[in-house]
C-alpha positions in Angstrom: 48.6 -143.2 118.6 50.5 -146.2 120.0 48.0 -148.9 120.9 49.8 -149.6 124.1 49.3 -146.1 125.4 46.1 -145.2 127.2 46.4 -141.4 126.6 48.1 -139.1 124.2 50.8 -137.3 126.2 52.1 -134.1 124.6 54.8 -132.1 126.3 55.4 -128.3 125.8 58.9 -127.7 124.5 60.9 -124.5 125.1 63.4 -123.7 122.2 65.4 -121.2 124.2 68.5 -123.3 124.6 70.6 -121.7 121.9 72.0 -118.1 121.6 70.3 -115.5 119.3 71.3 -111.9 118.6 68.3 -110.5 120.4 69.1 -112.3 123.7 72.7 -111.3 123.4 71.7 -107.7 123.2 69.1 -107.9 126.0 70.7 -110.3 128.5 74.4 -110.5 127.5 76.4 -112.4 124.9 75.8 -116.1 124.8 72.6 -116.0 126.9 70.4 -119.1 126.8 68.0 -120.7 129.3 71.1 -122.3 130.9 72.4 -118.9 131.9 69.8 -118.6 134.6 69.8 -122.3 135.6 73.5 -122.5 136.2 73.7 -119.5 138.5 70.8 -120.5 140.7 71.5 -121.3 144.4 69.5 -122.2 147.5 67.5 -119.3 148.9 66.1 -120.9 152.1 66.7 -124.0 154.1 65.9 -127.1 152.1 65.7 -125.3 148.8 66.9 -127.7 146.1 68.9 -125.5 143.7 70.7 -125.5 141.3 69.0 -128.0 139.0 71.6 -130.0 137.1 70.8 -132.0 133.9 72.2 -135.5 133.7 71.9 -137.5 130.4 71.7 -134.5 128.0 73.9 -132.1 129.9 73.8 -128.3 129.2 72.8 -128.9 125.6 72.6 -126.5 122.6 69.5 -127.0 120.4 71.5 -126.1 117.3 73.0 -129.6 117.5 70.7 -132.2 115.7 72.1 -135.0 117.8 70.6 -133.3 120.9 67.1 -133.1 119.3 67.5 -136.8 118.4 68.4 -137.7 122.0 65.4 -135.8 123.3 63.0 -137.6 120.9 64.5 -141.0 121.8 63.8 -140.3 125.5 60.3 -139.1 124.7 59.5 -142.2 122.7 61.0 -144.5 125.3 58.8 -143.1 128.0 55.5 -142.8 126.3 55.4 -139.1 125.2 53.6 -139.0 121.9 55.1 -135.7 120.8 56.3 -132.2 121.6 54.3 -128.9 121.4 57.0 -126.3 120.4 56.5 -122.7 121.5 56.4 -120.5 118.4 57.2 -116.8 118.6 55.8 -114.6 115.8 55.7 -110.8 116.2 54.0 -109.2 113.1 56.4 -110.9 110.8 59.4 -111.1 113.1 60.5 -114.5 114.4 62.4 -115.4 117.5 63.9 -118.8 118.6 62.7 -120.4 115.3 65.9 -122.3 114.4 65.1 -125.6 116.2 61.7 -125.9 114.5 63.0 -124.9 111.1 65.9 -127.4 111.3 63.5 -130.1 112.5 61.1 -129.5 109.6 63.9 -129.1 106.9 65.7 -132.3 108.0 62.7 -134.5 108.7 64.3 -135.4 112.0 63.7 -136.4 114.7 60.9 -138.8 113.8 58.6 -137.6 116.6 55.1 -136.0 116.2 54.8 -132.3 117.0 52.6 -129.3 116.9 53.1 -125.6 117.4 51.8 -123.2 120.0 51.9 -119.5 119.2 53.1 -117.7 122.3 51.6 -114.3 121.3 52.8 -112.2 124.2 55.3 -109.4 124.3 58.8 -110.2 125.7 59.7 -108.1 128.7 62.1 -108.2 131.7 59.4 -109.7 133.9 61.9 -112.5 134.8 63.6 -109.8 136.8 60.5 -108.2 138.1 60.4 -105.5 135.4 57.4 -106.5 133.4 56.8 -103.0 132.0 60.3 -103.0 130.3 59.2 -104.4 127.0 62.0 -105.9 124.9 59.9 -107.2 121.9 56.5 -105.8 121.4 53.7 -108.1 120.3 51.6 -106.4 117.6 49.2 -107.6 114.9 49.4 -106.5 111.3 45.9 -107.4 110.0 45.2 -109.7 107.1 48.5 -109.1 105.3 50.4 -110.4 108.4 48.0 -113.2 108.9 48.6 -114.4 105.3 52.4 -114.3 105.8 52.1 -116.1 109.2 50.0 -118.9 107.6 52.5 -119.2 104.8 55.3 -119.7 107.3 53.2 -122.2 109.3 52.2 -124.3 106.3 55.2 -126.6 106.1 54.7 -127.5 109.8 51.0 -128.1 109.2 51.6 -130.3 106.2 54.5 -132.3 107.8 53.7 -136.0 108.1 54.8 -135.8 111.7 52.2 -133.2 112.6 50.0 -134.1 115.6 46.4 -134.5 114.3 42.9 -134.8 115.6 40.1 -135.9 113.3 42.8 -135.9 110.6 43.5 -132.2 111.0 46.8 -130.8 112.1 46.8 -129.2 115.6 47.7 -125.5 116.2 47.4 -123.7 119.5 47.2 -120.0 120.5 48.3 -118.9 123.9 46.4 -115.6 124.3 43.5 -115.7 121.9 41.7 -112.8 123.6 44.6 -110.5 122.7 44.2 -110.9 119.0 42.0 -108.4 117.2 39.1 -110.2 115.5 40.5 -113.7 116.3 37.4 -115.3 114.9 38.1 -113.9 111.4 41.8 -115.0 111.7 40.8 -118.6 112.5 38.3 -118.7 109.7 40.9 -117.4 107.2 43.4 -120.0 108.3 40.9 -122.8 108.0 40.1 -121.7 104.5 43.7 -121.4 103.5 44.4 -124.9 105.0 41.8 -126.4 102.8 43.0 -124.6 99.7 46.4 -126.1 100.4 45.2 -129.6 100.5 44.6 -130.1 104.2 41.3 -131.4 105.6 41.2 -128.3 107.8 42.8 -127.3 111.1 42.2 -128.4 114.7 42.6 -125.2 116.6 43.1 -125.0 120.3 43.0 -122.0 122.7 44.9 -122.1 126.0 43.2 -121.7 129.4 45.4 -119.5 131.5 45.1 -116.6 133.9 42.1 -114.5 132.9 40.7 -117.0 130.4 39.5 -119.9 132.6 36.2 -121.5 132.0 35.5 -119.7 128.8 34.0 -121.7 125.9 36.7 -121.4 123.1 34.1 -122.1 120.4 32.9 -118.5 120.8 36.2 -117.4 119.3 36.1 -120.1 116.6 38.4 -122.7 118.2 37.6 -126.4 118.4 38.6 -126.9 122.0 40.6 -125.6 125.0 43.8 -126.8 126.6 44.4 -126.4 130.3 47.9 -124.8 130.8 49.4 -125.7 134.1 50.1 -124.3 136.6 46.7 -122.7 136.6 47.6 -120.0 139.1 44.2 -118.9 140.3 43.2 -122.5 140.8 46.5 -123.2 142.6 45.5 -120.4 145.0 42.0 -121.9 145.4 43.5 -125.3 146.2 44.6 -123.9 149.5 42.0 -123.1 152.1 39.7 -120.8 150.2 38.3 -119.3 153.5 41.6 -118.0 154.5 43.4 -114.8 153.4 46.0 -115.0 150.7 48.8 -114.9 153.2 47.3 -117.8 155.1 47.1 -119.9 152.0 50.9 -119.7 151.7 52.7 -122.6 153.3 55.8 -120.6 153.9 57.1 -117.1 153.2 60.9 -116.8 153.3 62.1 -113.3 153.5 65.0 -112.2 151.4 65.6 -108.5 152.3 62.4 -106.7 151.4 61.1 -109.6 149.2 59.3 -112.8 150.0 59.7 -116.2 148.3 56.3 -117.8 148.2 55.9 -121.5 148.5 52.8 -123.7 147.9 52.1 -127.4 148.4 51.9 -129.7 145.4 50.0 -132.3 147.4 47.1 -129.9 147.9 47.2 -128.5 144.3 46.7 -131.6 142.2 43.7 -133.1 144.0 41.9 -129.8 143.6 42.7 -129.7 139.9 41.3 -133.2 139.4 38.0 -132.3 141.2 37.6 -129.2 139.0 38.3 -130.8 135.6 34.8 -130.9 134.1 33.9 -128.4 131.4 30.7 -127.9 129.3 32.8 -127.5 126.2 35.6 -129.5 124.4 38.6 -129.5 126.7 42.0 -131.2 127.2 43.5 -131.3 130.6 47.0 -130.2 131.6 49.5 -131.2 134.3 52.9 -130.0 135.5 55.5 -132.2 137.3 57.1 -129.5 139.5 57.8 -125.8 139.8 60.6 -123.5 141.1 61.1 -120.3 139.0 63.7 -118.8 141.4 66.4 -119.2 138.7 64.6 -116.6 136.7 62.8 -114.6 139.4 65.3 -114.8 142.3 63.8 -113.3 145.4 60.5 -112.7 143.6 60.1 -116.4 142.8 57.6 -119.1 143.7 58.4 -122.6 144.8 55.9 -125.4 144.8 57.1 -127.8 147.4 56.5 -131.5 148.1 56.4 -132.3 144.4 57.8 -135.7 143.6 57.6 -138.4 140.9 55.1 -140.2 143.1 52.7 -137.2 143.5 53.0 -136.3 139.8 52.2 -139.9 139.0 49.1 -139.9 141.1 47.8 -136.8 139.4 48.6 -138.2 135.9 46.9 -141.4 136.8 43.7 -139.6 137.9 43.7 -137.6 134.6 44.2 -140.6 132.4 41.5 -142.7 134.2 39.1 -139.8 133.7 39.8 -139.7 130.0 39.2 -143.4 129.3 35.5 -142.8 128.3 36.7 -140.7 125.4 37.6 -141.9 121.9 41.4 -142.6 121.8 42.1 -139.7 119.5 40.7 -137.3 122.1 42.5 -138.6 125.1 45.1 -135.8 125.0 47.0 -134.6 128.1 49.3 -131.6 127.8 52.3 -131.7 130.1 54.0 -128.4 131.0 56.8 -129.1 130.4 59.5 -131.2 128.7 62.3 -128.7 129.4 61.4 -125.5 131.3 64.6 -125.8 133.4 64.6 -122.2 134.7 61.0 -122.8 136.0 62.2 -126.0 137.6 59.4 -127.6 135.5 60.7 -130.4 133.3 60.6 -134.1 132.6 64.1 -134.4 131.2 66.5 -136.4 133.5 68.4 -134.5 136.2 70.9 -135.2 138.9 68.3 -135.4 141.6 65.7 -137.8 140.2 67.4 -139.3 137.1 64.7 -140.9 134.9 62.1 -141.2 137.7 59.6 -138.6 136.3 59.9 -140.2 132.9 59.6 -143.7 134.2 56.4 -142.9 136.2 55.0 -141.3 133.1 55.6 -144.5 131.1 54.2 -146.7 133.8 51.1 -144.6 134.4 50.3 -144.4 130.7 50.8 -148.2 130.0 47.6 -150.0 129.1 47.2 -153.5 130.5 44.9 -155.5 128.2 41.4 -155.4 129.6 42.3 -153.0 132.4 42.7 -149.3 133.1 46.2 -147.8 133.5 48.4 -149.3 136.1 47.1 -148.7 139.6 50.1 -149.5 141.8 50.7 -145.7 142.3 48.8 -144.9 145.5 
């Protein structure tokens, strides 16, 4: 951890910016995340679409120079590392190339960890969640051994993000895995047999899993994955009906585009940050998933670098009583462009989100993080 940083900022990283045969078959030849981003358009007055990248352009993650540029930006603005989404379906991999290339080449020189997104792939982006494209299944101990064997180079990599000397690994939907406690015990044993001091295993707090002690499943701690949708709803007036919590509802034919207020969400999250178990907070800079969901989308309005910086400052200040190694904050996300949820530079804000990240996380000797954000 950089001594000048007051918290360890780790950003979730989406690898879906390169074509793969499966996406070609499901969505059309050449499909990547940019396919949705570039065709987006405003759906109501004041709606800021499309989102246009600036410095990095509409990149392809097969290009090593792109990954180097991303890492350089992350380092420059105080991001410790990336948490790459990892897709394993009972031995089948998807979107694995950026991670494999990164491990094989040793570049870029940026810390990382992996998060297993153990969900089926469906057409929920278009409102057809029951249309499963890639089923998520579990093959028992034989599959668990193969999975660990695939993970081992990432876990042993010198760039691996560590806590208490142990490489970090995260699972998104722990409750979906049959006998997850046995799986984690097996992987811990295999890690030690392969020369590692163990594993630092994190579960993800998301819809349906809030406020559950992860240690009951065998994890070391939980990570808050933002946006926390139920808590976002609660951040509006809890005494009102759901429809009254919505700031606006813009009709598009039979559908409604829901919008919430970022300025109400983040103070609620800060007030409800305490847990009685090991826990790492999360944050998101902005949200607009209409490029994926169209008329079914949700837009969180009044987000800005200033509001994001106020939230981040509150989290970092709250963490200062912890040992440095445990001051981790998970930012969702580095590059979720089709969710309008990213730190990478764009045509609207340039480097402002990154700059406020750096300033907020800068440690002035003898003081807490910079306080000029009000």
